[in-house]
C-alpha positions as CSV (number, residue, x, y, z in Angstrom):
1,X,307.4,-50.7,100.8
2,X,307.5,-47.1,102.1
3,X,306.6,-48.2,105.6
4,X,309.7,-50.4,105.7
5,X,312.1,-47.7,104.7
6,X,310.9,-44.6,106.6
7,X,309.9,-43.9,110.2
8,X,306.4,-42.5,109.4
9,X,306.1,-40.2,112.5
10,X,309.5,-38.6,111.7
11,X,309.1,-38.5,108.0
12,X,305.6,-37.0,107.9
13,X,306.1,-34.9,111.0
14,X,309.2,-33.2,109.7
15,X,307.5,-32.7,106.3
16,X,304.5,-31.1,107.9
17,X,306.5,-28.6,110.0
18,X,308.7,-27.7,107.0
19,X,305.6,-27.3,104.9
20,X,303.9,-25.1,107.4
21,X,306.8,-22.7,107.7
22,X,307.2,-22.5,103.9
23,X,303.4,-22.0,103.5
24,X,303.7,-18.8,105.6
25,X,305.9,-17.3,102.9
26,X,303.6,-18.4,100.1
27,X,300.3,-17.5,101.6
28,X,301.4,-14.2,103.1
29,X,304.1,-13.0,100.7
30,X,303.9,-9.3,101.6
31,X,303.6,-9.8,105.3
32,X,306.2,-12.5,105.5
33,X,309.2,-10.2,105.8
34,X,307.6,-8.3,108.7
35,X,306.5,-11.5,110.4
36,X,310.0,-13.0,110.0
37,X,311.6,-9.9,111.4
38,X,309.2,-9.8,114.4
39,X,309.9,-13.5,115.2
40,X,313.6,-13.0,114.9
41,X,313.5,-10.1,117.3
42,X,311.4,-12.2,119.8
43,X,313.8,-15.1,119.7
44,X,316.8,-12.9,120.1
45,X,315.3,-11.0,123.1
46,X,314.0,-14.1,124.8
47,X,316.7,-16.7,124.0
48,X,319.8,-14.9,122.9
49,X,321.4,-15.6,126.3
50,X,320.7,-19.4,125.8
51,X,322.5,-19.5,122.5
52,X,325.6,-17.8,123.9
53,X,325.7,-19.8,127.1
54,X,325.0,-23.1,125.3
55,X,327.7,-22.7,122.8
56,X,330.2,-21.7,125.5
57,X,329.2,-24.9,127.4
58,X,329.7,-27.0,124.2
59,X,333.3,-25.6,123.9
60,X,334.3,-26.3,127.4
61,X,332.7,-29.8,127.5
62,X,334.6,-30.7,124.3
63,X,337.9,-29.5,125.9
64,X,337.1,-31.3,129.1
65,X,336.3,-34.6,127.4
66,X,339.4,-34.4,125.3
67,X,341.8,-33.7,128.2
68,X,340.2,-35.9,130.9
69,X,340.3,-39.6,131.4
70,X,337.4,-40.0,129.0
71,X,339.7,-39.0,126.2
72,X,341.2,-42.5,126.1
73,X,337.8,-44.1,125.2
74,X,337.4,-45.3,121.6
75,X,334.6,-44.6,119.2
76,X,334.1,-48.3,118.8
77,X,335.2,-51.4,120.6
78,X,338.3,-51.1,122.7
79,X,340.3,-53.1,120.2
80,X,339.0,-51.3,117.1
81,X,341.4,-49.6,114.7
82,X,340.6,-46.4,112.7
83,X,338.9,-46.9,109.4
84,X,341.1,-44.3,107.8
85,X,344.8,-43.4,108.2
86,X,345.6,-40.3,110.1
87,X,346.5,-38.3,107.0
88,X,343.3,-39.3,105.2
89,X,341.2,-38.5,108.3
90,X,342.8,-35.1,108.6
91,X,342.3,-34.5,104.9
92,X,338.6,-35.3,105.2
93,X,338.2,-33.0,108.3
94,X,340.1,-30.4,106.3
95,X,337.5,-30.8,103.5
96,X,334.6,-30.5,106.0
97,X,335.8,-27.0,106.9
98,X,335.2,-25.8,103.4
99,X,331.8,-24.8,101.9
100,X,329.5,-22.2,100.6
101,X,329.7,-20.2,103.8
102,X,333.5,-19.6,103.6
103,X,333.1,-18.6,99.9
104,X,330.3,-16.2,100.7
105,X,331.7,-14.6,103.9
106,X,335.4,-14.7,103.2
107,X,335.4,-11.1,102.1
108,X,332.0,-10.0,103.1
109,X,332.2,-10.5,106.8
110,X,335.6,-8.9,107.5
111,X,334.8,-5.9,105.3
112,X,331.4,-5.4,107.0
113,X,332.9,-5.5,110.5
114,X,335.6,-3.2,109.3
115,X,333.0,-0.7,107.9
116,X,330.5,-1.1,110.7
117,X,332.3,-2.5,113.8
118,X,330.3,-3.0,117.0
119,X,332.8,-1.2,119.2
120,X,335.7,0.5,117.3
121,X,335.6,3.5,115.1
122,X,334.6,2.5,111.5
123,X,337.3,2.2,108.8
124,X,340.2,2.4,111.2
125,X,343.1,0.1,112.1
126,X,341.3,-0.7,115.3
127,X,338.2,-1.6,113.3
128,X,340.4,-3.9,111.1
129,X,341.8,-5.7,114.1
130,X,338.3,-6.1,115.6
131,X,336.9,-7.3,112.3
132,X,339.3,-10.2,112.1
133,X,338.8,-11.2,115.8
134,X,335.1,-11.3,115.3
135,X,335.4,-13.3,112.1
136,X,337.7,-15.8,113.9
137,X,335.2,-16.2,116.7
138,X,332.4,-16.9,114.3
139,X,334.3,-19.4,112.2
140,X,336.6,-21.0,114.8
141,X,336.5,-23.4,117.7
142,X,332.9,-22.4,118.8
143,X,331.4,-23.6,115.5
144,X,333.3,-26.9,115.6
145,X,332.5,-27.5,119.2
146,X,328.8,-27.5,118.2
147,X,329.6,-30.0,115.4
148,X,331.8,-31.9,117.8
149,X,329.2,-32.5,120.4
150,X,326.7,-34.0,117.8
151,X,329.4,-35.9,115.9
152,X,330.8,-37.4,119.1
153,X,327.4,-38.4,120.4
154,X,326.5,-40.1,117.1
155,X,329.9,-41.9,116.8
156,X,330.1,-42.9,120.5
157,X,326.7,-44.5,120.8
158,X,326.6,-45.9,117.2
159,X,330.0,-47.4,117.0
160,X,330.6,-48.3,120.6
161,X,327.2,-49.6,121.5
162,X,325.7,-50.4,118.1
163,X,322.7,-48.1,118.5
164,X,321.2,-46.6,115.3
165,X,323.0,-43.7,113.7
166,X,320.3,-41.2,114.6
167,X,320.2,-38.2,117.0
168,X,317.8,-40.0,119.4
169,X,320.5,-42.6,120.2
170,X,322.5,-40.0,122.1
171,X,319.6,-39.6,124.6
172,X,319.5,-43.3,125.6
173,X,321.3,-42.7,128.9
174,X,318.5,-40.3,129.9
175,X,315.4,-41.8,128.4
176,X,316.4,-45.4,127.8
177,X,313.8,-47.3,125.6
178,X,311.5,-44.3,125.5
179,X,313.7,-43.0,122.7
180,X,311.9,-45.4,120.5
181,X,308.6,-43.6,121.1
182,X,307.4,-40.0,120.8
183,X,310.4,-38.5,122.5
184,X,312.8,-40.0,120.0
185,X,310.5,-39.1,117.1
186,X,310.4,-35.4,118.3
187,X,314.2,-35.3,118.5
188,X,314.7,-36.6,115.0
189,X,312.0,-34.3,113.6
190,X,313.7,-31.2,115.1
191,X,317.1,-32.5,113.8
192,X,315.6,-32.8,110.3
193,X,314.0,-29.4,110.3
194,X,317.2,-27.7,111.6
195,X,319.3,-29.5,109.0
196,X,317.0,-28.8,106.1
197,X,316.7,-25.1,106.9
198,X,320.4,-24.8,107.7
199,X,321.2,-26.3,104.2
200,X,318.5,-24.1,102.6
201,X,320.2,-21.0,104.2
202,X,323.5,-22.1,102.7
203,X,321.9,-22.7,99.3
204,X,320.3,-19.2,99.5
205,X,323.7,-17.6,100.1
206,X,325.2,-19.7,97.4
207,X,322.7,-18.7,94.7
208,X,322.9,-15.1,95.6
209,X,326.7,-15.3,95.1
210,X,326.4,-17.2,91.9
211,X,324.0,-14.6,90.6
212,X,326.4,-11.8,91.5
213,X,329.3,-13.7,89.8
214,X,327.3,-14.1,86.6
215,X,326.3,-10.5,86.7
216,X,329.9,-9.5,87.0
217,X,331.1,-11.9,84.3
218,X,328.2,-11.7,81.8
219,X,326.0,-8.9,82.9
220,X,323.1,-11.2,83.9
221,X,320.6,-9.2,86.1
222,X,320.9,-9.6,89.8
223,X,317.2,-10.3,90.3
224,X,315.0,-12.9,92.0
225,X,313.7,-14.1,88.6
226,X,317.2,-15.2,87.8
227,X,318.0,-16.7,91.2
228,X,314.9,-19.0,91.3
229,X,315.9,-20.7,88.0
230,X,319.4,-21.0,89.3
231,X,318.1,-22.9,92.4
232,X,316.0,-25.1,90.1
233,X,318.9,-26.0,87.8
234,X,321.5,-26.7,90.6
235,X,318.9,-28.7,92.6
236,X,318.2,-30.7,89.5
237,X,322.0,-31.4,89.2
238,X,322.0,-32.6,92.8
239,X,319.0,-34.8,92.1
240,X,320.8,-36.2,89.0
241,X,323.7,-37.2,91.2
242,X,321.2,-39.0,93.5
243,X,319.4,-40.8,90.7
244,X,322.6,-41.9,89.0
245,X,324.2,-43.1,92.2
246,X,327.4,-41.2,91.4
247,X,328.6,-41.1,95.0
248,X,332.2,-41.9,93.9
249,X,332.0,-39.2,91.3
250,X,330.6,-36.6,93.7
251,X,333.3,-37.5,96.2
252,X,336.0,-37.0,93.5
253,X,334.3,-33.8,92.4
254,X,334.4,-32.6,96.0
255,X,338.1,-33.4,96.2
256,X,338.7,-31.5,93.0
257,X,336.6,-28.6,94.4
258,X,338.8,-28.5,97.5
259,X,341.9,-28.5,95.4
260,X,340.6,-25.6,93.4
261,X,339.7,-23.8,96.6
262,X,343.3,-24.2,97.8
263,X,344.6,-23.0,94.5
264,X,342.4,-19.9,94.8
265,X,343.7,-19.4,98.3
266,X,347.3,-19.6,97.2
267,X,346.6,-17.3,94.3
268,X,345.3,-14.6,96.6
269,X,348.2,-15.1,99.0
270,X,350.7,-14.8,96.2
271,X,349.3,-11.7,94.4
272,X,348.2,-10.0,97.6
273,X,350.3,-8.4,100.3
274,X,352.0,-11.8,101.1
275,X,354.3,-10.6,103.9
276,X,351.5,-8.6,105.6
277,X,349.1,-11.6,105.4
278,X,351.6,-13.9,107.1
279,X,352.2,-11.4,109.8
280,X,348.5,-10.8,110.2
281,X,347.7,-14.5,110.4
282,X,350.0,-14.9,113.4
283,X,348.7,-11.7,115.1
284,X,345.1,-12.6,114.4
285,X,345.5,-15.9,116.2
286,X,347.1,-14.1,119.2
287,X,344.3,-11.5,119.3
288,X,341.7,-14.2,119.0
289,X,343.1,-16.1,122.0
290,X,343.4,-12.9,124.0
291,X,339.7,-12.1,123.4
292,X,338.4,-15.7,123.5
293,X,336.6,-15.5,126.8
294,X,335.2,-12.0,126.4
295,X,333.8,-12.8,122.9
296,X,332.5,-16.2,124.1
297,X,330.2,-14.6,126.7
298,X,329.5,-11.2,125.2
299,X,325.8,-10.3,125.0
300,X,326.1,-6.5,125.1
301,X,323.7,-6.7,128.0
302,X,324.7,-3.2,129.3
303,X,324.6,-1.5,125.9
304,X,322.3,-3.5,123.6
305,X,323.3,-3.7,120.0
306,X,321.2,-5.1,117.1
307,X,324.6,-6.2,115.6
308,X,324.6,-9.2,117.9
309,X,321.4,-10.7,116.4
310,X,322.6,-10.2,112.8
311,X,325.9,-11.8,113.4
312,X,326.9,-13.9,116.4
313,X,323.4,-15.2,117.3
314,X,322.6,-16.0,113.7
315,X,325.9,-17.9,113.4
316,X,325.3,-19.9,116.5
317,X,321.8,-20.8,115.3
318,X,323.2,-21.6,111.8
319,X,325.9,-23.9,113.2
320,X,323.4,-25.6,115.5
321,X,321.0,-26.2,112.5
322,X,323.9,-27.6,110.5
323,X,325.2,-29.8,113.3
324,X,323.3,-33.0,112.4
325,X,324.7,-32.8,108.8
326,X,328.3,-32.1,109.7
327,X,328.2,-34.2,112.8
328,X,327.0,-37.3,111.0
329,X,329.8,-36.7,108.4
330,X,332.6,-36.5,110.9
331,X,331.1,-39.4,112.9
332,X,331.1,-41.7,109.9
333,X,334.8,-41.0,109.2
334,X,335.9,-41.3,112.9
335,X,335.2,-44.9,113.8
336,X,338.1,-46.3,115.8
337,X,339.5,-42.9,116.9
338,X,339.9,-42.1,120.5
339,X,337.7,-39.3,122.0
340,X,340.9,-37.3,122.5
341,X,341.9,-37.7,118.8
342,X,338.4,-36.8,117.7
343,X,338.2,-33.6,119.8
344,X,341.6,-32.5,118.9
345,X,341.1,-33.0,115.2
346,X,337.5,-31.7,115.0
347,X,338.2,-28.5,117.0
348,X,341.5,-27.4,115.6
349,X,342.0,-28.8,112.0
350,X,339.0,-27.2,110.3
351,X,339.3,-24.1,112.5
352,X,342.9,-23.6,111.5
353,X,342.1,-23.8,107.8
354,X,339.2,-21.3,108.3
355,X,341.5,-18.9,110.1
356,X,344.0,-19.0,107.2
357,X,341.3,-18.7,104.6
358,X,339.7,-15.7,106.4
359,X,343.0,-14.0,106.9
360,X,344.1,-14.3,103.3
361,X,340.8,-13.1,101.9
362,X,339.6,-10.8,104.7
363,X,342.9,-9.0,105.4
364,X,343.6,-8.7,101.7
365,X,340.2,-7.1,101.2
366,X,340.7,-4.7,104.1
367,X,344.3,-3.8,102.9
368,X,343.0,-3.1,99.4
369,X,340.1,-1.0,100.7
370,X,342.5,1.1,102.7
371,X,344.8,1.6,99.8
372,X,344.1,0.9,96.1
373,X,340.3,0.7,96.4
374,X,340.0,3.8,98.6
375,X,336.8,2.6,100.3
376,X,335.1,1.2,97.2
377,X,335.0,-2.4,98.4
378,X,333.3,-1.4,101.7
379,X,330.8,0.7,99.8
380,X,329.9,-2.0,97.4
381,X,329.5,-4.6,100.1
382,X,327.3,-2.3,102.1
383,X,325.0,-2.0,99.1
384,X,325.0,-5.7,98.3
385,X,326.8,-8.3,100.4
386,X,326.7,-11.0,97.7
387,X,329.0,-9.0,95.4
388,X,331.8,-8.8,98.0
389,X,334.1,-11.6,96.5
390,X,333.8,-10.3,92.9
391,X,334.3,-6.7,93.8
392,X,337.4,-7.9,95.7
393,X,338.7,-9.7,92.6
394,X,338.5,-6.6,90.4
395,X,341.6,-5.2,92.3
396,X,343.7,-8.4,91.7
397,X,345.3,-9.7,88.5
398,X,343.3,-12.2,86.3
399,X,340.1,-11.1,88.0
400,X,337.8,-12.7,85.4
401,X,339.5,-16.1,85.8
402,X,339.4,-15.9,89.6
403,X,335.7,-14.9,89.5
404,X,334.8,-17.7,87.1
405,X,336.6,-20.2,89.3
406,X,334.7,-18.8,92.4
407,X,331.4,-19.2,90.6
408,X,332.3,-22.8,89.7
409,X,333.4,-23.5,93.3
410,X,330.1,-22.2,94.8
411,X,328.0,-24.1,92.2
412,X,329.8,-27.4,93.0
413,X,329.5,-26.8,96.8
414,X,325.8,-26.2,96.1
415,X,325.4,-29.5,94.4
416,X,327.4,-31.6,96.9
417,X,325.7,-29.9,99.9
418,X,322.2,-30.6,98.6
419,X,323.2,-34.2,97.7
420,X,324.9,-34.9,101.0
421,X,322.3,-33.1,103.0
422,X,319.5,-35.2,101.5
423,X,321.4,-38.3,102.5
424,X,321.8,-37.2,106.1
425,X,318.2,-36.2,106.4
426,X,317.0,-39.4,104.8
427,X,319.1,-41.4,107.2
428,X,317.5,-39.7,110.2
429,X,314.0,-40.0,108.7
430,X,314.6,-43.7,108.0
431,X,315.6,-44.5,111.7
432,X,319.3,-44.8,111.0
433,X,319.0,-47.1,107.9
434,X,322.0,-46.6,105.6
435,X,320.2,-48.1,102.5
436,X,317.0,-46.5,101.4
437,X,315.2,-46.0,98.1
438,X,316.4,-43.3,95.8
439,X,313.0,-41.6,95.9
440,X,313.4,-40.6,99.5
441,X,316.7,-38.8,98.9
442,X,315.2,-37.1,95.8
443,X,312.3,-36.0,98.0
444,X,314.5,-34.3,100.6
445,X,316.8,-32.9,98.0
446,X,313.7,-31.3,96.2
447,X,312.5,-29.9,99.6
448,X,315.8,-28.3,100.3
449,X,315.8,-26.5,97.0
450,X,312.1,-25.5,97.4
451,X,312.8,-24.1,100.9
452,X,315.7,-22.0,99.6
453,X,313.6,-20.7,96.7
454,X,310.5,-19.9,98.8
455,X,312.4,-18.2,101.6
456,X,314.3,-16.0,99.1
457,X,310.9,-15.0,97.6
458,X,309.4,-14.4,101.1
459,X,312.1,-12.2,102.5
460,X,315.5,-12.8,101.2
461,X,318.3,-13.1,103.7
462,X,316.1,-12.0,106.6
463,X,313.7,-14.9,106.0
464,X,316.6,-17.3,105.7
465,X,318.2,-16.1,108.9
466,X,314.9,-16.1,110.8
467,X,313.9,-19.6,109.8
468,X,317.3,-20.8,110.8
469,X,316.9,-19.2,114.2
470,X,313.4,-20.8,114.6
471,X,314.5,-24.3,113.6
472,X,317.7,-24.2,115.7
473,X,316.0,-23.1,119.0
474,X,314.4,-26.5,119.9
475,X,317.6,-28.3,118.7
476,X,319.6,-26.3,121.2
477,X,317.7,-27.9,124.0
478,X,318.3,-31.3,122.4
479,X,322.0,-30.6,122.1
480,X,322.1,-29.8,125.8
481,X,320.5,-33.2,126.5
482,X,323.0,-34.9,124.1
483,X,325.8,-33.4,126.1
484,X,324.4,-34.7,129.4
485,X,323.8,-38.1,127.9
486,X,327.3,-38.3,126.5
487,X,328.9,-37.5,129.8
488,X,326.7,-40.0,131.6
489,X,327.5,-42.7,129.0
490,X,331.2,-42.1,129.3
491,X,331.1,-42.1,133.1
492,X,329.4,-45.5,133.0
493,X,331.8,-46.8,130.4
494,X,334.9,-45.8,132.5
495,X,333.3,-47.2,135.6
496,X,332.6,-50.5,133.9
497,X,336.1,-50.7,132.4
498,X,337.6,-50.2,135.9
499,X,335.3,-52.9,137.3
500,X,336.3,-55.3,134.5
501,X,339.6,-56.0,136.1
502,X,337.9,-57.4,139.1
503,X,335.4,-59.6,137.2
504,X,338.0,-62.4,136.5
505,X,338.6,-65.0,139.1
506,X,341.8,-64.1,140.9
507,X,344.7,-66.4,140.3
508,X,345.0,-67.1,144.0
509,X,342.0,-69.3,143.7
510,X,344.0,-71.7,141.5
511,X,345.6,-74.4,143.7
512,X,349.3,-73.8,144.6
513,X,350.4,-76.9,142.7
514,X,348.6,-75.8,139.6
515,X,350.2,-72.4,139.9
516,X,353.6,-73.9,140.3
517,X,353.0,-76.0,137.2
518,X,352.2,-73.0,135.1
519,X,355.3,-71.2,136.3
520,X,357.6,-74.0,135.6
521,X,356.1,-75.1,132.3
522,X,355.8,-72.6,129.4
523,X,352.4,-73.3,127.7
524,X,352.5,-73.9,124.0
525,X,349.7,-73.8,121.5
526,X,348.8,-77.4,121.9
527,X,348.5,-76.9,125.6
528,X,346.1,-74.0,125.2
529,X,344.1,-75.9,122.6
530,X,343.8,-78.8,124.9
531,X,342.8,-76.5,127.8
532,X,340.1,-74.9,125.6
533,X,338.7,-78.3,124.6
534,X,338.8,-79.9,128.0
535,X,337.8,-76.9,130.3
536,X,336.6,-73.9,128.4
537,X,334.2,-75.4,125.9
538,X,332.4,-77.7,128.4
539,X,332.1,-74.7,130.8
540,X,330.6,-72.5,128.1
541,X,328.2,-75.3,127.0
542,X,327.1,-75.7,130.6
543,X,326.3,-72.0,130.8
544,X,324.6,-72.0,127.4
545,X,322.3,-74.9,128.4
546,X,321.3,-73.0,131.6
547,X,320.6,-69.9,129.5
548,X,318.4,-71.8,127.1
549,X,316.6,-73.3,130.0
550,X,315.7,-69.8,131.1
551,X,314.3,-68.8,127.7
552,X,317.4,-67.2,126.1
553,X,319.0,-68.0,122.9
554,X,322.6,-69.1,123.6
555,X,325.1,-70.8,121.3
556,X,328.7,-72.1,121.7
557,X,330.6,-72.1,118.4
558,X,334.2,-72.2,117.2
559,X,335.7,-68.7,116.7
560,X,338.7,-68.1,114.7
561,X,341.7,-70.4,114.9
562,X,341.1,-72.9,117.7
563,X,339.0,-70.4,119.7
564,X,335.5,-70.9,121.1
565,X,332.8,-68.4,122.1
566,X,329.5,-68.3,123.9
567,X,327.0,-65.9,122.2
568,X,323.7,-64.6,123.6
569,X,322.1,-62.5,120.8
570,X,320.5,-59.1,121.5
571,X,318.3,-56.9,119.4
572,X,319.7,-53.7,117.9
573,X,322.7,-53.6,120.2
574,X,325.8,-55.7,120.6
575,X,325.3,-59.3,121.7
576,X,326.9,-60.8,124.8
577,X,330.0,-62.7,123.8
578,X,332.4,-64.6,126.1
579,X,335.1,-66.2,124.1
580,X,338.6,-67.7,124.6
581,X,341.3,-68.1,122.0
582,X,345.0,-69.0,121.9
583,X,347.2,-65.9,121.8
584,X,351.0,-65.9,121.2
585,X,352.8,-64.1,124.0
586,X,356.5,-63.0,123.6
587,X,358.8,-63.8,126.5
588,X,361.2,-61.3,127.8
589,X,364.5,-60.9,126.0
590,X,367.6,-61.1,128.3
591,X,370.3,-60.6,125.6
592,X,370.9,-58.0,122.9
593,X,370.9,-60.8,120.3
594,X,367.4,-62.0,121.5
595,X,366.0,-58.4,121.5
596,X,367.3,-57.8,117.9
597,X,365.9,-61.0,116.5
598,X,362.6,-61.1,114.7
599,X,359.4,-61.9,116.6
600,X,359.2,-65.3,114.9
601,X,362.5,-66.3,116.4
602,X,362.0,-64.8,119.9
603,X,361.1,-67.2,122.7
604,X,357.3,-67.2,123.3
605,X,354.5,-68.9,125.2
606,X,350.8,-69.2,124.6
607,X,347.9,-68.0,126.7
608,X,344.2,-68.6,126.7
609,X,342.9,-65.1,126.4
610,X,339.3,-64.0,126.8
611,X,337.5,-61.7,124.3
612,X,334.2,-59.9,124.4
613,X,331.8,-58.1,122.1
614,X,332.7,-54.7,123.3
615,X,336.3,-55.2,122.4
616,X,337.5,-54.6,126.0
617,X,340.9,-56.0,126.8
618,X,340.9,-59.7,127.6
619,X,342.9,-61.6,130.2
620,X,344.5,-65.0,130.5
621,X,342.4,-67.8,132.0
622,X,344.9,-70.6,131.5
623,X,344.7,-73.0,134.5
624,X,341.1,-72.1,135.5
625,X,338.9,-75.0,136.4
626,X,335.5,-75.5,134.7
627,X,333.7,-74.1,137.7
628,X,336.0,-71.0,137.8
629,X,335.4,-70.4,134.1
630,X,331.7,-70.7,134.7
631,X,332.0,-68.2,137.6
632,X,333.9,-65.8,135.3
633,X,331.3,-66.1,132.5
634,X,328.6,-65.3,135.0
635,X,330.6,-62.3,136.3
636,X,331.0,-61.0,132.8
637,X,327.3,-61.5,132.0
638,X,326.4,-59.7,135.2
639,X,328.6,-56.8,134.0
640,X,326.9,-56.9,130.6
641,X,323.5,-56.9,132.3
642,X,324.5,-53.8,134.2
643,X,324.7,-52.1,130.8
644,X,321.4,-53.5,129.5
645,X,317.9,-52.6,130.5
646,X,316.5,-56.0,129.7
647,X,318.1,-59.3,129.3
648,X,318.5,-59.4,125.5
649,X,317.0,-56.3,123.9
650,X,318.6,-52.9,124.6
651,X,321.7,-51.5,126.0
652,X,321.4,-49.7,129.3
653,X,323.8,-47.0,130.1
654,X,323.6,-45.9,133.7
655,X,325.1,-43.3,135.9
656,X,327.6,-44.3,138.6
657,X,324.8,-44.2,141.0
658,X,322.7,-47.3,140.1
659,X,319.7,-45.9,142.0
């Protein structure tokens, strides 16, 4: 049974790598922190430039794809419609921008940059401005461009070409059927490792914050012996949601959590310096745009700073590690959207909410520290970053209520992240299968909690950050390949779409008498039905017979209302379909009365329109002879073959140069 629901090389390969990294912390508990710090330093020194350059490339590729002709391509067949309405889709993207990270760093990051800025004088107005710019860079478009590349690749190749919903599918243009071997297995293994340790890092931050909140509310000690049981309890809650199948309940809980988060945001906005925050929000965006390019490429090459590895490089690695998780979520909800809609929504909707969240919490914290707190918030955060949010609430009304709500929010985010993360990892480990045994999700959920616990024991935040950097490094190279594969796939798609207009037999090949007949006579449904029965169906049956004679499976069957279709099945990817069906076509209105009348009363004609498995726009073949229809079918099949590597097995996406 297990062999049917897992991809063994991926499942056991990822488990082995995760186990090896965790064993390092268990076997060498005292040396682990030193080892992790040394590895982190080596990665930063050797590959810091790669993280910076890659993320910059992801941002500009996303913008290019969204603004170019590729933006019109759909994530699905050309005639597909979005699965969710625009408001619902925006709401889900809005929800995707919220999580443990924003709760943990909303106060902590701006205050830390304000107290110890990389360039400005500490605890000054200039430091405050720099703190918010840096925070916006870390939580803005750059992070969502990383998610966007992975999500777009998953959605494009899964929904448009029916490839499995796994990371390896995005590499098909580069490696073709070899993705089904060791290359694809390695890609999915690194995706699982990155996702698992990215989630473990978030869970580690979350449990530290929960512990700090319980210490503030109830005096519970802020110690490791408290944090480990917290991880166990919350992981068990996540496992319970998996075992009970409460996916709908978890979704509703997430929606309630988001609502509570918004209420918390509005509360701080209302009781804080409201006018100042609204002004700061506008100015923060302007300053962020002004510093966009400098911060995008800044490596402090001329004046090295350790600050970079603790912040920007860690964030880029963290987002890369999280990208399969978030990317799969936004891919699943984006079927039917155009590439332009996807890029615009993914880059700017969650980023906009993050900017507002960070402004309300971060600028309020800085304002309080400058005035009422007299430096106490910065001092407390410097001593223990996990207390930032609760130290902040002490200077606001109803601090105990706000702190309790914050603890609840983080706990629910913890549960939903572990549950959803185990689902994504399990999907990848199962080769893209959407239905797997519960034990597999429980396994990955348990491993996420175990990783968070062992890494906290091995070295706390340093261990979490280091393992994130380690796991994200190989996936950075994979993301670069995904980007290249995505561009090549879109180039081929646009080229084939442009060529599609020339695949039909030109109307000039129809005799002039037949053309004149079509002009003078407005075809009705019975005419089209007769044409399909007398010309189209025999032509398709002739082609099907020839295909079967060449060893292929080919069928001609009715399709819809009075339509007919030739189908040649394929394995794992979309089949070849050439169909024709009657389509009602409105005739031009030449009077105001005609234009104002309902469509049912408007004059109309009927056409015999083609349709295909990729959903590309069909055309009228009314009046074609049997031989002309056969020629058109062969031309479309030739186009289909140009996109397949073998006659009936796998999709072949090629670059414009067929060589």
